[in-house]
C-alpha positions in Angstrom: -155.3 -63.6 -95.0 -154.4 -60.3 -96.5 -155.7 -57.3 -94.5 -157.2 -54.4 -96.2 -156.0 -50.9 -95.8 -159.5 -49.9 -94.8 -159.0 -51.7 -91.5 -156.5 -49.1 -90.3 -158.2 -46.2 -92.0 -160.0 -45.0 -88.9 -156.7 -44.6 -87.0 -155.2 -42.8 -89.9 -158.2 -40.4 -90.3 -158.2 -39.6 -86.6 -154.5 -38.9 -86.6 -155.1 -36.2 -89.2 -158.5 -34.9 -88.2 -157.5 -34.2 -84.6 -154.9 -31.5 -85.4 -157.0 -30.1 -88.1 -160.0 -29.7 -85.7 -157.7 -28.2 -83.0 -156.4 -25.7 -85.6 -159.9 -24.7 -86.7 -161.2 -24.4 -83.1 -158.4 -22.1 -82.0 -158.8 -19.9 -85.1 -162.5 -19.6 -84.3 -161.6 -18.7 -80.7 -159.2 -16.0 -81.9 -161.8 -14.6 -84.3 -164.4 -14.4 -81.5 -161.9 -13.1 -78.9 -160.1 -10.4 -80.9 -162.9 -9.2 -83.2 -165.5 -6.7 -81.9 -168.5 -5.2 -83.7 -167.6 -1.8 -82.3 -164.0 -2.0 -83.3 -163.9 -2.6 -87.1 -160.3 -2.6 -88.3 -159.4 -1.2 -91.7 -158.6 -3.7 -94.4 -154.9 -4.5 -94.8 -152.9 -4.6 -98.0 -151.4 -8.1 -98.5 -150.3 -10.3 -101.4 -153.9 -11.6 -101.5 -155.4 -8.1 -102.4 -152.7 -6.4 -104.4 -155.0 -5.3 -107.1 -158.3 -4.4 -105.4 -158.8 -3.2 -101.8 -162.4 -3.9 -101.0 -164.5 -1.2 -99.3 -167.9 -1.5 -97.7 -169.3 1.2 -99.9 -168.5 -0.6 -103.1 -171.2 -2.2 -105.2 -171.7 -5.9 -105.5 -170.4 -5.9 -109.1 -167.2 -4.0 -108.1 -166.6 -6.4 -105.2 -167.0 -9.4 -107.4 -164.7 -8.1 -110.2 -162.1 -6.9 -107.7 -162.1 -10.2 -105.8 -161.7 -12.2 -109.0 -158.7 -10.1 -110.0 -157.2 -10.5 -106.5 -157.7 -14.3 -106.7 -156.1 -14.5 -110.2 -153.1 -12.4 -109.2 -152.6 -14.4 -106.0 -152.8 -17.8 -107.6 -150.4 -16.7 -110.4 -148.0 -15.4 -107.8 -148.1 -18.7 -105.9 -147.6 -20.7 -109.1 -144.5 -18.6 -110.0 -143.0 -19.0 -106.6 -143.7 -22.8 -106.6 -142.1 -23.2 -110.0 -139.0 -21.3 -108.8 -138.8 -23.6 -105.8 -139.1 -26.6 -108.1 -136.2 -25.3 -110.2 -134.1 -24.8 -107.2 -134.8 -28.3 -105.9 -134.2 -29.7 -109.4 -130.7 -28.1 -109.4 -130.0 -29.4 -105.9 -130.2 -26.0 -104.1 -131.4 -28.0 -101.1 -129.6 -26.0 -98.5 -131.0 -22.7 -99.8 -134.5 -24.2 -99.6 -134.0 -25.4 -96.1 -132.7 -22.0 -95.0 -135.5 -20.2 -96.8 -138.0 -22.4 -94.9 -136.2 -21.7 -91.6 -136.4 -18.0 -92.2 -140.1 -18.2 -93.2 -140.9 -20.1 -90.0 -138.9 -17.6 -87.9 -140.7 -14.7 -89.5 -144.2 -16.2 -89.1 -143.6 -17.2 -85.4 -141.8 -14.0 -84.5 -143.5 -11.3 -86.5 -147.0 -12.5 -87.2 -147.2 -14.6 -84.1 -145.9 -11.6 -82.0 -148.6 -9.3 -83.4 -151.3 -11.8 -82.4 -149.7 -12.2 -79.0 -149.8 -8.4 -78.5 -153.4 -8.3 -79.5 -154.2 -11.1 -76.9 -152.3 -9.2 -74.2 -154.2 -6.0 -74.9 -157.6 -7.6 -75.2 -157.3 -9.6 -72.0 -155.3 -7.0 -70.1 -152.5 -9.4 -69.2 -150.0 -7.7 -66.9 -146.6 -8.2 -68.5 -143.7 -5.9 -69.3 -142.1 -5.5 -72.7 -138.8 -7.0 -71.8 -140.3 -10.2 -70.5 -142.7 -10.4 -73.5 -139.8 -10.0 -75.9 -137.7 -12.7 -74.2 -140.6 -15.1 -74.2 -141.4 -14.4 -77.8 -137.8 -14.9 -78.9 -137.5 -18.2 -77.0 -140.8 -19.3 -78.4 -139.6 -18.5 -81.9 -136.2 -20.2 -81.6 -137.7 -23.3 -80.1 -140.3 -23.4 -82.9 -137.7 -23.3 -85.6 -135.6 -26.0 -83.9 -138.6 -28.2 -83.4 -139.7 -28.0 -87.0 -136.4 -28.6 -88.7 -134.1 -30.3 -86.2 -133.7 -34.0 -85.6 -134.1 -35.7 -82.3 -137.0 -33.5 -81.3 -140.1 -35.2 -79.9 -142.7 -35.7 -82.6 -145.5 -34.1 -80.5 -143.5 -30.9 -80.2 -143.0 -30.7 -83.9 -146.7 -31.4 -84.5 -147.7 -28.8 -82.0 -145.6 -26.1 -83.7 -146.9 -27.1 -87.1 -150.4 -26.5 -85.8 -149.4 -23.2 -84.3 -148.0 -22.1 -87.7 -151.3 -22.9 -89.3 -153.2 -21.0 -86.7 -151.0 -17.9 -87.0 -151.2 -17.7 -90.8 -155.0 -18.5 -90.8 -155.7 -15.8 -88.2 -154.0 -13.2 -90.5 -155.9 -14.4 -93.6 -159.2 -13.9 -91.7 -158.5 -10.2 -91.8 -159.1 -10.2 -95.6 -162.3 -8.7 -96.9 -165.2 -11.1 -97.3 -165.6 -11.3 -101.1 -161.8 -11.6 -101.5 -161.7 -14.4 -99.0 -164.4 -16.6 -100.6 -163.1 -16.0 -104.2 -159.5 -16.8 -103.0 -160.6 -20.1 -101.4 -162.3 -21.3 -104.5 -159.4 -20.3 -106.7 -156.9 -22.0 -104.5 -158.9 -25.2 -104.5 -158.9 -25.2 -108.3 -155.2 -24.4 -108.4 -154.5 -27.2 -105.9 -156.3 -29.7 -108.2 -154.3 -28.6 -111.2 -150.9 -28.4 -109.5 -151.1 -31.9 -108.0 -152.9 -33.9 -110.7 -152.2 -32.2 -114.1 -149.2 -33.3 -116.1 -146.5 -30.7 -115.6 -148.1 -29.4 -112.4 -145.5 -27.9 -110.0 -146.5 -30.0 -107.0 -146.6 -33.1 -109.1 -143.1 -32.5 -110.4 -141.9 -31.8 -106.9 -143.3 -35.0 -105.6 -141.8 -37.0 -108.5 -138.4 -35.5 -107.9 -138.4 -36.2 -104.2 -139.6 -39.7 -104.8 -136.9 -40.4 -107.5 -134.2 -39.1 -105.2 -135.6 -40.8 -102.1 -135.6 -37.6 -100.2 -137.9 -35.7 -97.9 -140.1 -33.2 -99.6 -138.7 -29.7 -99.1 -141.9 -28.3 -97.6 -143.7 -27.7 -94.4 -145.9 -30.7 -93.9 -147.7 -32.1 -90.8 -146.7 -35.8 -90.3 -149.1 -38.1 -88.6 -147.0 -41.2 -87.9 -149.1 -44.4 -87.7 -148.8 -46.8 -84.8 -147.5 -50.3 -85.8 -149.0 -53.3 -84.0 -147.3 -56.6 -83.8 -150.0 -58.4 -85.7 -150.1 -55.9 -88.5 -149.9 -58.0 -91.6 -149.2 -56.1 -94.8 -150.8 -52.9 -93.6 -149.5 -49.8 -95.3 -149.7 -46.1 -94.4 -151.6 -43.8 -96.7 -148.9 -41.4 -97.8 -149.3 -37.6 -98.2 -152.0 -35.3 -99.3 -151.4 -32.2 -101.4 -148.0 -32.9 -102.7 -146.7 -36.1 -101.2 -147.9 -39.7 -101.5 -145.2 -42.3 -101.0 -146.4 -45.9 -100.9 -144.1 -48.7 -99.7 -144.0 -52.5 -100.0 -146.2 -54.9 -98.0 -143.2 -56.4 -96.2 -140.9 -53.4 -96.0 -139.9 -51.8 -92.8 -138.3 -48.5 -92.3 -135.2 -48.9 -90.2 -133.8 -46.2 -88.1 -130.4 -46.2 -86.5 -130.6 -46.3 -82.7 -127.0 -46.8 -81.8 -124.4 -44.2 -82.9 -121.5 -45.3 -84.9 -118.3 -44.3 -83.2 -115.2 -43.5 -85.2 -111.9 -42.0 -84.0 -110.6 -38.9 -85.5 -107.1 -40.4 -86.1 -108.1 -43.4 -88.1 -105.5 -44.9 -90.3 -106.3 -44.5 -94.0 -105.4 -48.1 -94.7 -108.0 -49.4 -92.2 -111.1 -50.9 -93.8 -114.4 -52.1 -92.7 -115.7 -55.5 -93.6 -119.4 -56.2 -93.8 -120.4 -59.6 -92.9 -123.9 -60.7 -93.8 -125.3 -63.6 -91.9 -128.4 -65.3 -93.4 -130.6 -67.4 -91.2 -132.6 -69.5 -93.6 -135.3 -72.1 -93.4 -136.7 -71.2 -90.0 -139.5 -73.6 -89.7 -142.3 -73.1 -87.2 -144.0 -76.1 -85.7 -147.7 -76.0 -85.0 -147.5 -77.3 -81.5 -144.3 -75.5 -80.4 -143.6 -71.9 -79.7 -141.3 -70.0 -82.0 -137.8 -69.5 -80.9 -136.4 -66.3 -79.5 -136.0 -63.5 -82.0 -134.1 -60.4 -81.8 -136.2 -57.5 -80.5 -135.0 -55.5 -83.5 -136.7 -57.7 -86.0 -140.3 -57.0 -86.7 -142.8 -59.7 -85.7 -144.9 -59.6 -88.9 -147.6 -62.0 -89.5 -146.5 -62.5 -93.0 -143.3 -64.1 -91.8 -145.0 -67.2 -90.7 -146.7 -69.4 -93.3 -148.2 -72.9 -92.8 -147.7 -73.7 -96.4 -144.0 -73.3 -96.6 -143.1 -72.8 -93.0 -140.0 -71.0 -93.9 -138.8 -67.5 -93.6 -135.5 -65.6 -94.0 -133.8 -63.2 -91.6 -130.7 -61.2 -92.1 -128.4 -59.6 -89.5 -125.7 -57.2 -90.7 -122.6 -56.8 -88.5 -120.0 -54.1 -89.3 -116.5 -55.0 -88.2 -114.0 -52.2 -88.5 -110.4 -51.8 -87.5 -109.5 -48.5 -85.9 -105.7 -48.3 -85.3 -104.4 -51.4 -83.8 -107.6 -52.4 -82.1 -110.5 -54.3 -83.7 -113.9 -53.2 -82.5 -117.3 -54.6 -83.4 -120.1 -52.2 -84.0 -123.5 -53.5 -84.3 -126.1 -51.2 -85.6 -129.2 -51.6 -83.7 -132.2 -51.0 -85.9 -135.8 -50.8 -84.9 -138.9 -51.2 -87.1 -141.0 -48.1 -87.4 -143.7 -48.6 -89.9 -145.0 -51.2 -92.4 -145.5 -50.6 -96.1 -147.5 -52.0 -99.0 -145.7 -52.4 -102.3 -142.8 -54.5 -103.5 -139.5 -53.7 -101.8 -136.7 -52.5 -103.9 -133.6 -54.8 -103.7 -130.3 -53.6 -104.9 -127.5 -56.1 -105.7 -123.9 -55.3 -105.9 -122.2 -57.4 -108.7 -118.7 -56.6 -107.5 -119.2 -57.7 -103.9 -121.9 -60.2 -104.5 -123.6 -58.8 -101.5 -127.4 -58.2 -101.7 -128.7 -55.1 -100.0 -132.3 -54.4 -99.3 -133.2 -50.8 -99.9 -136.0 -50.6 -97.4 -137.5 -47.2 -97.3 -140.8 -45.5 -96.8 -142.3 -42.3 -95.9 -144.2 -42.9 -92.7 -147.8 -42.1 -92.2 -150.0 -39.4 -93.7 -148.5 -36.0 -94.4 -150.8 -33.0 -94.7 -149.5 -29.8 -96.2 -149.5 -26.7 -94.0 -151.6 -24.9 -96.5 -154.4 -27.3 -95.9 -154.5 -26.4 -92.2 -154.4 -22.7 -93.1 -157.2 -22.6 -95.6 -159.5 -25.0 -93.7 -159.2 -22.6 -90.7 -159.7 -19.5 -92.9 -163.0 -20.9 -94.1 -164.2 -21.7 -90.6 -162.8 -18.4 -89.3 -164.7 -16.4 -91.9 -167.9 -18.4 -91.1 -167.4 -17.5 -87.4 -167.7 -13.8 -88.3 -171.4 -14.5 -89.3 -172.9 -17.1 -86.9 -172.0 -20.2 -85.0 -174.5 -22.2 -87.1 -172.4 -21.6 -90.2 -169.3 -22.6 -88.2 -170.8 -26.0 -87.3 -171.9 -26.6 -90.9 -168.6 -25.6 -92.4 -166.7 -27.7 -89.9 -168.7 -30.8 -90.7 -168.3 -30.2 -94.4 -164.5 -29.8 -94.2 -164.1 -32.9 -92.0 -166.4 -34.9 -94.4 -164.4 -33.7 -97.4 -161.1 -34.6 -95.7 -162.4 -38.1 -94.9 -163.4 -38.6 -98.5 -160.0 -37.5 -99.7 -158.3 -40.0 -97.3 -160.5 -42.8 -98.6 -159.7 -41.8 -102.2 -156.0 -41.7 -101.3 -156.1 -45.3 -99.9 -157.8 -46.4 -103.1 -155.9 -44.5 -105.8 -152.5 -44.7 -104.0 -151.1 -41.5 -105.5 -150.7 -37.9 -104.5 -154.1 -36.2 -104.1 -154.9 -32.6 -103.4 -156.6 -32.1 -100.0 -158.3 -28.7 -100.7 -160.8 -29.3 -103.5 -163.4 -31.6 -101.9 -163.2 -29.9 -98.4 -163.2 -26.3 -99.7 -166.1 -27.0 -102.2 -168.2 -28.6 -99.5 -167.4 -25.9 -97.0 -168.3 -23.1 -99.3 -171.5 -24.7 -100.5 -172.6 -25.5 -96.9 -171.7 -22.0 -95.8 -174.0 -20.3 -98.3 -176.7 -22.9 -97.9 -176.7 -22.4 -94.2 -176.6 -18.7 -94.3 -179.2 -18.2 -97.1 -181.6 -21.1 -96.3 -181.0 -23.0 -93.1 -180.4 -20.0 -90.8 -183.5 -18.0 -91.8 -185.6 -21.2 -91.5 -184.3 -22.1 -88.1 -184.6 -18.6 -86.7 -188.1 -18.1 -88.2 -189.4 -21.4 -86.8 -187.8 -20.7 -83.4 -189.2 -17.2 -83.0 -192.7 -18.4 -84.0 -192.5 -21.2 -81.4 -192.7 -23.9 -84.1 -189.4 -25.4 -83.1 -187.4 -25.2 -79.8 
């Protein structure tokens, strides 16, 4: 019996909502800890307020017009930069993009993160000298860059640094003026919708290019890898929000090399490797007997066993290479990581007559770093008013993210993660601030509700 994707949706949603909730909670903590009503800092000039610098003495009309101009300029700037990155990726400037992302990560962790660290040290009066602080900050930054971009790093370390990047950027965005912040959030939600879904949108083009090349998306994304159980029959991961959604086949398994292939430096040019493919066909399972021993590197999928046909097919690939005068057998140990949902792509070589299965998949849900940032900016701005607005905005954002994940499992295509959550968050903020908060405070002060 085919299992629905909705059966694993709870695990997928929790895997994404947990880091998003942690990011928002820590941003709210920083806003409460570092902001003081007696120490009002002057507004800073950033790319988000290039045209208009909001002042408290300005009228409402001036604030609205200026914030709209700031939002338009910022969105246009983001669109231009995104199209430039798409062109670079289209012409295979992949190394430049990777180095650019490494530099951006180093700058965010070292410069912006260092400023927040100094603010925390000054606020809590932490006794530490400048040399020790500099050494710790440098090591923290280098380890962060290596964790985000290097292979062989534990996944929890990479996920932790991705959340920290979102916290640092969101903490800086909360320093923007109020009108500019709300207008900017709405404008980014609209831009996200157009960039991902509209024909010719930059993020849509980027996803299609990465999918056609079977490459990782050149972007900072948080990856929530799903857990694969042995009885998982045809369950697929959901893909990626805001920019990436890769669906795979129902019987496909992503295979990852566990053993390293050893090759000598002085190999003879005339030596060749032969690939022997061993097919084990017609493995029949009896109802009253246990199945035979299988290799631990072959996934135990429920779809492999069928009472109707009772047959399945397994393949083991052994590479036999000759290095110098000595023949050595190298067996690539491969382990199943995740299951997929669509038909697997099979490539056949006509010259060799060897069939190869191109089994590939992008594992789990991937959420763009910008989603972490702007979710946290909304909650951080709400924290500057009252905790009641924080609760309302948090519930609205989480509900919007859950709706987006459900739509993603149904539509099976790239979907923007900002529009639903940001729209609900903004609406709930103003409803809570203008209606719910006066009602609750009024009834409580008049002893009508405790």
